[in-house]
N, C-alpha and C positions, 0 to 999 in steps of 0.2 A: 477129376470130372468125366473125361473121356472114357474111362472104363466102365461107366455107369451108362453110356449112351451106346445105342444099337448101331452096329456098323453101317445099316442102310442109311441112317441119319448121317454119319459121319462122311460116307462116300457122297452126300448130296452138298456137302459144303463147299467142296471147291467149285462145283458148279454155280452155286450162289455167288462166291467170290468172282467168278468169271463173268457173270452176267452184270453184277453190279459195277465191276470194273468197267465194262462196255458202257452202262448207263452214265457213269461219272464222266467218262470222256466224251460224252454227247451233251454235257452240261445240266443232266438231271439232277436235281438236288433232293426230291423227296418222291417216294412212291409207296402206293398201298399195296396191300398184299394181293388184292384182286388184279391190279395191274401187273404186278412182278409175276403172278401166276399165269397170266396170259402169255406174257413174253416168253416164260419158260415152260409152256406147256404143262403147267403142273395145276394144283388147286390151292386156293388160298387157305384152306383149312391145312393142308399138308405144311405149307410154308409156316404158317403159325406155330403148328405143333413142333416143327422141326427147331424153329428159332426159340420156342418156349422152353426146349431142353437146356438152353443154356443163358436163360433169363429173358427178361421183357426188353424188347429193343425199340418197339414202336409204341404210339400211342393211339387208342381208339379214335377213330376219326381223324387222324393226324398223319397216318401212315409211318414209312420208315424213312430217316435221312440217309441217302444214299452212302456218301462217303463215310459217316460215322458206322453203319452198318458193315460196310466191306471192311473197314479197319478192325472192326470187333470180331468178325469172321476170320480175318488173317491171324488175329492174336490167338483165336480158339485153335486154328490149324498149325499155329507155331511157324509160320512163314517169316516172321521177323526175327527168328533166333540166329538165322545164318548158319545152319548146321554143315560142318565139313564133309565132303565126300572125295572119294576116288573113284575113276572109272577104269574098269578092266576089260580091255579088247579094243584095240583101234582098227578094227577092219571096217567094213562099210557101214554096218549098222552101228557100231560104236561112234564112227566119225559123224553120221548123220545126228545120232542123239548128241553128241558134245557141239556140234555146229549150231543146231537149230533150237535145242531147249533155252528157254530163258531161266536158268537155274536159281539166279537171284530172286525173281519174282515168285517162285515157287518155294522157297525157303531153304535153299542149298548153296554153298561155295564150292565149286569144283577146284579141287587144289591140286591133283595129280592124275596123270594117265599113266596106265602100264599095258604093255604087250610083249609078246614072246617072240614076235618077228624081227629079225635083224634090219628088215627092209624099212621098218617104220620106227623103230628105236632110234632116239636122237633127232628126229624130225619134229616140227611143231604142229600143234592142233589147238585151236581157240587160244593161241598164245602161250601154251603150256608145252614143254619139251616132253616127249614121251619117254617114259623109262622103262627098262626090262623088267620082266616079271621078278627077277632075281634081286630086284631092288626093294620089292614091297615091304619086307620084312623091317629092313633099316629105316625105311621112310615112315611107316606107321608107328613104329618104336620112338621116333623123333618128333613126331607131329600127331596132335590129337584128331582122329578121324571118327566121324559118327555114322558113317554110312558107306557102303561100297555099291557102284551101279554096274551090274554084269552083262556086259554086251558079247557073250562067248559062246561057242558051240557047246551042247549039253555035256559032251564028252570031255570037255576041258575045265568043268567046274570043280569037281570033286576035291581034287588036290589043293585048288586055291581057297574053297571054302573051308577045309580043315585048317589051313594057314591063317586066314583072315579070323577065323573064330577063336583060335589060339592066341591071336594078337589082341582080342578083345572086341573085335566088329561083329555086331549081332544084328544090324539093319542092313536089308538089302533091297535094292531096286533091281528085278531079276526077269532079264529078256532071254535065260538061257533054256528055259523049260524044264530045268533040273529042279526036282522038289527038294528044296533044302529042309524043310520042316521034316521031312522023313529021317535026317541025321540030327537035327538040333531043334527041339521042341521050344527052347525060349527065345529063338530069333524073331524079329519083325520082317516080313517079307511082302512086298507088292509085287507079284507076279503080272507080267506084261506079256498077254499071248495074241500078238497080231493075227496070227492064223484063225484063232477062235472068233475074234472080231470079224474077220472076212467070210468066215463060213456062216456066220449070223446073217450077215448081209446076203448071203446067197440064199440061205432060208427064207429070207423075208422075200426076195425078188420071186424065187420060185412059188411060195404061197399066192402072190400076187395073180399068178397066171392060172390059177384054178378057179 
């Protein structure tokens, strides 16, 4: 079904899930599209159109059951699958990602962490012993891995991507600014550009000054 849905709709689903999770924690059992639109600073028609892409979830004049809708969106996103992932790069960024992300709530199980530095190999991060990059091939060959999280400098990525791709890993959460799609067209990549987000904030602040 997801192949027939536009990416803008898919990219809004995690936001729906997040807001519904917050509403559930507040004890809200049911909410209308108008109420949800107000909270999310969206429109009721946008919400109805998005959710109708996946079937009807609400009833006219009755609204949406918060917990049931959250769980249905979770199923659509696949966060109940527990996809297994490895993280490459245990520097400052990798440590922050490993420490502060709740991977299980977002659909992943972090099973291994790798780094090339002798200073960190053998130490613990998130209860996981960091392994050397040299151990990647053996580990992946002996464990089913669905995705790799890349917290590496751009110039370190190319040889590791080639190795991971050869090992059958084609799904990446990429902080490295390296354009993996240039090398492999059939991969699934979510690029994270913190600098782009910061410059967007800069633009918006600058616009307010005029």
